[in-house]
N, C-alpha and C positions, 0 to 999 in steps of 0.2 A: 607517284604514290610511294609512301615509305614501305620498304620491305620489312615484313614481320619475321624476325629471327627468333627461333626457339632453341632452348637448351634442354636436351634430354640427358639427365644425370642418372647413371646406372647404379645398380646395387653392387655390394662388395664388402660389407662390414668395414673394418678399419681402413681398408684401401680407399674408402670413400673420401677420406680427408684430401685426397688428390683433387677432388672437385674444386676445392678452394684455390689451388694453384691454377687450375683451368680458368676459373672466373677472373683471377688476378691477371693472367696473361691476356685474356680477351680484352680486358679493360685497357691494358698496356697497348694493345693494337687498335684501341678505340672501337671495339665491338661490344655492344651492350644489348644482349638478348632482351626481348620484351615479353617472352613467355617462358616459363620454367615448368618442366614436368620431371618428377623424380620417383625412383623406386628405392625403397629402403633408405640406406644412408644418403642416397641422392635426394630423397624427399627432405631429409633433415637439413642437409646443407642448402638445398634450394629454398627452404622456408626461411632459414636464417638470413640468406642473401636477400630474399624478398622483403624481409623486415628491416634491412639496412644495417645489420649487426655482424656482418661477416668478419670485419676487422677485429671486433672485440672477441669473437670466438677464436680467431686465429691467435690472438695474444694469449688467451688462456691455454690453447693447445700447445703453444711453444714451451709452456712451463709444466705440462702434465707429466706425471710419472705413472708407471704401471699400477702402483698402489692407489694413486688418486682415482684412476678409472675404475678400479675394483670397488673402491669405497662408495661409488655411486650406485652400485648394484645392491638391490634389496633381495637377498637370496631367500628362496622358499623351495619346498619339495612337493608342492601340490599345484593344482590349477593349470597344468599344461605347460609349465616352463620353470627353469631355475630362477628366473628374475622377473619380478612383477613389473618393473619399469617405472614405478611411481617416483622413486628418488631421482632417476635420470631425467624424467620429463619435468619435474619440479625445478631441477637445476637448469635445464634448457629453456625454461620459460623466461629466463632473464635475457635470452637472445631471440626468443620468439615472443615478442611483446604485443603483436597485433593479434587480437582475439579470433577473428573470423577470416576465412579464406576470401570471402567477398570484399573484405576491407583492405586486402593487400594491394599495393600499387601496380601490380601486374598480374595477369592470369597465371594461376598456379594449380597444378594437379599432383596429388600424391597417389601413387598406385599401390593397391593392396590386393589380397586374394581372399575370396570367400572360402573359408575352410570346409564348409559343407558341400557346396556345389562345384568348387574349383574354378569359378568364374573370376575374371579380372574385374576389379572394382576401381573406378576413378573417383577419388574424393576431391571435389572441386567446390564444395560449399561446407559451411559449418566450422567447427573449431579447428584452428591450424594445428595446435598441439595434439589433439586427438587424432587428426589425420596422419600426422608424422608418426605418432606412437603405433598406429595400426600398420603403417607401411614398413616399420622396422621390426615387426614381431617375428623374428627369426624362429622357426619351429624348434622346440626343445630348449631354446635359450630364453626368449621372452614369452610371456603368457599372451594368448590371443586377446583381441580387443572386441568387445561387444559393441556393435553399431546397429541401432534399431533392432531388427530381428535376425541379425546375422553375426557370425563370428569371423573376424578378419585377422589375417596373418600377412607375413612379408610379401610385398609386391614382386620381389625378385623371383618368386616361384613361377610366375606366369609371364612376366614382362620385365626382364632385368634391365633393359635399356628402352624406356618408353617413347620411342619415336612416333608410334601410332597416336599416342595421346597428344603429342605436339601438333601433328597434322590436323587432328580433330579440333584443336583449339584455334585453328586458323593460321598456322605458320606457313610462310612462303619458303623459308629455308630452315633446315634443322641441323644443328651441331650436336652430335651425340658423343657421349663419353662412355666408353666400354672399359670397365675395370678388370675384366675377366679373360682378356684375350691370350694371355700367356701363362695361365696359372695351373692348368690341368697337369697333374703329376709332379709339379715343382714342389708341392708341400712335403713330398717324401724324398726330395733330392738331397743327398748328403752334402752337396756343395752349398746348399742353403741352410742346412741344419744338421748338427751332429746328434745322432741318437746314441746315448750311452748304452753300454752293454751290461752294466751291473744291475742287480735285481731291484735296487732302490733308485736307480738313476733315470728312469723314464721322465721325459719332460712333462708329460701329462700328469704323472704321479706327483712330481714336485709342484705343479700348478694346483692340483687338487688339494694338496696339503696346505698351500698358502691360502687357498680359498677357505678351507676349514678353519684356519687360524683367525680369520676376520668375520666368520659367520656369527650371527647372534647365538647366544647360549641355547636358546630354545630349539635351534636347528642342529646343533652339533651332535647331540645324542642320536638323532635320526640319520644324520649324514655319515657317521663313522662306520656303521655296518656296510653301507654301500661302498665306501672307500676301501675298507678292508677286503671286501669281496672282489674288488676290481684292482687289487694291488698287482702291479706288473710282474710277470715271471719271465718274460722275454723282451727283446728289444724291438718287437714288431709294432705295428701301428697301434696307438692307444686310442682312448675314447675321443679326444679332441682331434687327433689325426684323421680318424674315420669320418667324424662329423664334417670337418673342414674339407676333406677330400671329396666327399659326396656332394656337398654344396657347390664346390668348384666345378665338378663334372656337370652337374645339373644346369648351373647358370651358363656355363660355356656352351653347352649344346642348345639350350633354349635361345640364347642370344644369337648364335649363328643362324638358327632356323628363322627367327623373327627378322633379322636384318637381311636375309636373303630375299625375303618377300617385300620388305619395306626398308630399303637402305637409306641412311641419312645423306645429306648433302656433303657434310664433312664429318669424318670419324676421327676422334682423338682417343688413343689407346695407350695410356701410361704403362710403363714396364714396372709391374708391381709384384712379381712372383716371389720376391724376397720378403714381402710383408705378410705375416700370418693373419689369419682371419680375425683374431681378437687383439691384434697389436696396436691398440688405440694410442699407446704412448709414443708411437713412431710417426707422429703427425708431420714433423718437419720434413722427413724424407718423402712422405707421400705428397705433400704440397709442392715440393720442388720437382718431383716427378711429373705432376700434373702441369706445372708451369712449363717445364722443358718440352713435354710432349705437345703442348699447344703451340709454342713458338716454332716447333718443327713443322707444323702445318700452316705456317704463315702464308706461304705462296698459294696453297689451296684455298685457304680462307679468303684471301683477297680476290682470287679468281671467281669463286662461287658467290661471294657477297657483294661484289662491286655493282 
């Protein structure tokens, strides 16, 4: 009987591009999972892979700049998040061209969180694009997604590495990718990022000013009072520092707890602490890190999967 191998792709925002390197390395080792479950960015990469367009996405990512990634954001100051996500999902539709999860060539689950009840939600039928959009709805950044009578947000809040979903889908062996194993505290590490001390030098302040420059005119007048109010006066943690740090802590703790009770057969943990939460333009580094981390587990993979 053929062993059913599942791939649990974890959450981690921009660090999730390393999932591409993991899948590439597994293919190099002639390991092709037949089940994919993903949380957040893991759901996005998993869906693209299931649709057969991972190579095309990789080619685009190799050319992306920070400004390119920002241009995909449709900024707003209402409805529960800075970004509505419509532009992003319209763009990703070129790589996710299979309409329904039931039509994918392999079992696929996107993990989301019910905002009202806090329950974990497994999206395994219906629109692929809508399922991915719900799974990546990072609180405060992307707006929640309405699904039937519930509001859904990022799956990483409840299950950052969805091993349990893989088991439930009938997997005999689970390969899990944890993007959050070495990130707590690293976001503030001076060796990874220099924090300027002058009043106008905060990295967050510079980022906000760049965002303001590309916002639609209708939003600029409403955004300026917020930015001026939050102009940095010290070199302490800024808005995005705090957001990223809190998300890192949360996902690390939840991941450790979940994996203690339900460990994978093989764990792949790329070293990604130098990649910031929204560093989507650093795809090449992430992909290489995922590839290298997978090859480092070659012996364990062969032992478990033989």
